[in-house]
N, C-alpha and C positions, 0 to 999 in steps of 0.2 A: 636445814638439811638439803643437800643437792640431789635432786631426783634425776637419774639417768636411766633411760630405757635400754635394756639389754637385748640384742638380736637373738631370736630363738634358735637360729641355725648359723653354721659357718659356711656360707655359700660363696665367699669371695673367690672369684676365679679371674680377677683382673691380672693378666699376664705381667704387666709392669710391676704391680705390687708384689706378686709372687717372686718375680726375678729379683726385685730389690731385696726382699727378705733373704733369699738364698745367697746373694752376693755378700750381703752384710754378715751372714753367718760364716761364710768362708773367710771373710776379712778379719772377723773378731770372734774366733772360736772360744775365747776366754771371757766373753761378755757375761757379766754377772753384777750383782749389787756390790758397789764399792764400799758400802758402810759395813765395818766389821761388827759382828754380833754373834752371840751364841744361842739366842732364843728370841721368840717374838717380842718379849718385853724390851730387851736390849735394842732390837731393831726399831721398835716404836720410839724409844727415847732418842736414838741416833737420828731418826728421820725428823723428829721435831726439832732437834738441834741443827739439822742441815738447812733449815730455812735461811736464806740470805747468807749462806756460809758454804765453803767447799767441803766435800767429803773428806779430803785430806786433813783439814783442820779438825773436823769432828772426830776422826780416828785418832788424833793426838790427844783429844780431851777425854774420850770415853773410857780408856783403861783405868785411870784413877777414879773416875766417876763410878764405874761399875764395881771397882774393888771396895768402895765404901758403901755403895747402895746397889746391890746386885739384883734386887727385885722390887716389885711394887710395895710390898709390906715394909721394906726397909726405907724406900725413898719417900713414902707418904709422910713420914715424921721428920724428914731432914730439915735442919734449920735453914731458913731462907738465905741467910748470909753465907753459909757454907756452900750451899748449892750454887748460888750466884758466883762465888769465887771459882768453883770448879769449872763452870761453863762460860766464864766471862769472855774468853777469847773467841767464842763462836758468834758474838754480837747479839744485840737485842736480848741480853741475858735476863733482864727483869721480867719481860713477858714470857720468855722460855721457861724461867723458873716457875712462874705461875702455872704454866701449862703442864710441866712435869709433875708438880705437886698435885694439881687438880686431877690429872689423869691417873696418877698413882693411887690417890685416895678413892677415886671412883672404882678403879680396878679392885682394890682391897675390899671395899665395902659392898660392891655389887656383883663382882665376878670372881670372888675368892682369890684375888691376886692374879688371875689368868687373863691374858689378852684375848678378847672375843674374836671369833673367826667369821663374823658376818659384817657386811658393810653398815647395816642399820645400827648395830651395837657400837661399832667403832666410832661412828659419827657422833655418838653421844658423849665421847670422851673430850675433855677440855684440850684444846690445841690440835685436835685432829679434824682435818678437812678431807675431801675426797682423795687428793693426791697421796697423803700420808696413809690413808686407809688402803688404797690400792697397793702401796709398797708393802705394807704389813701382810695383806692377804696374798699377794702374788709371791713375794720372796719368803715371807715367814711361814705361809701355809700351803703355797702352791695352788691357790684358788684364783681363777681368772674371772673377776667380776667386771673389770674395766682395764683401761690402759693408763699407766702413769704418765701424766703430762707435766714434766718439769720444764725448766728454761730451755734445755737442749731439745727435748721432744717438741716443744712449742715452736722453736726456731726451725728445726729441720723438717718437720711435717709440712710447714708452709713453703720452705725452699724447694722441697721435693714435689710440690704440687699435689700433696695428699689431702690438703684442706685449704679453704680460703677463709675459714673462720678466724675470729680475733680473740676469743676467750677460751681458756683451758677446758671448760665444760663442753663447749661446742666442738672444739678440736677433738676431745675424747670421743664424742658421739660419732664424728666423721671417721675416726680411725677404727672404731669398733664396727663400723659398717663395711669397711674395705679390707681389714686385716682379719685373717681366719682366727677364730677364737682361741684355738690351740697355740697361737703364736703371740697372743696379747702380752703375756708376761715377758717373754724374751724380747719381743719387738722393742719395748721401751729401753731395755738394756742395750740393744744394738744401736739405737739412735743416740743414746747417751754416750756410748763409747765412740761412735763416729763423730759426734759433736765435739768431743774433747780432743780427739786426735787429728781429725782432718777438716771437718766442716765447722771451724771455729767462727766466732761471731763476726769479728771485723774483717779478717782476710782469710776466707776459706781456701784450703790448699787443693783446689779443683784439679790441678794437673796430676795429683797423686790419688785422686778419688776413684774407688772401685765401681762407683755407680754414676759417674758423671754423664754417661750417655743416657741415663734414665732420669736425669735431673733437669728440669726446665730452667733452673737458675744458673747452671754451669756455664752456658755460652755467654751470659752477661758478665759473670765474674772473670772469666778467662779473657774477655775483651776489655777488662778494666772498668766495667760499669756495674751499677747496682741494678738488680732486677726491678721492674716497675712496682711489684708488690712490696718490695723492701723500701723503695724510694718513697712510697706513700706513707710508710711508717716513720721514715726519717724526717719528712717535711715538718710535721708538728714539733718535733724535737728542735729542729733548726730554728723555727720561729720563736720558740721559747728562749733558746740561747741568744738569738738576735735581740729579743726584747730586754733580756737581762743586761746585755752589753750596752744597749741604748740607755737603759736606766742608770747604769754605772757611769757612763760617759756624761750624762746630764748632771749627776751628783758631783763629778769631778769639776765640771765647768762651773757649777754654782759655788763650789768650794773655792775655786780660784778667784772668782768674781768677789766673793765675800772677803777673801784675804786681801785682795787689792784695795777694796773699799776701806778695810781696817787700817791698812798702811797709810792711805791718804789722810785719814783722820789724825 
């Protein structure tokens, strides 16, 4: 279980953070959860399926899934093969099936089929970690217990200089300190929308960005360079790639040598 301390008050008055939030609100008035759902159970299922998968793909899968298994009571007895086939295209479907069945059984047996509305209870469900619990609490129940940190929020909060932390739990702690609590739920949606439309991973569209003057990374990207904090993250990846290339090259050379020796014999 991941323990996160919650600030007692919302005293964030950092002008840059407040300006950032207001600009993003103006840019993305439609910012909301992209996962289609009709109740907290469907949201929970969709969020579990969204791991390592796009929301768009999940939204293509869930209509048929929910038509057959609309609630925890129905899903808990679903045949493994049937559930796997329905969610196959979301990836990692073996593990996701285990999580869906485990969570549904726990809900049916312990919570009368209802998705709980506390972080502590949600974290006891199979397949549910803090990010998923924050999504369900924030979007499903309107309860701000924390900030959802997905891949977009992780990337953008570092690019925007809101955190220097490297783990989702530490980043969430940092965001909870500087973002007013009444904005926690919407703030994640704003960053996710901005990350999908403008601040994309490889080539952010800084020239079109409504908050570029508030972003310490923008001057670097606009000049064709990576910010130092992203360069440090890229270096280990490059070393791994270089080692793999070197290994492949050695294997090719050995294979050629072996082939030549075989021909001489």
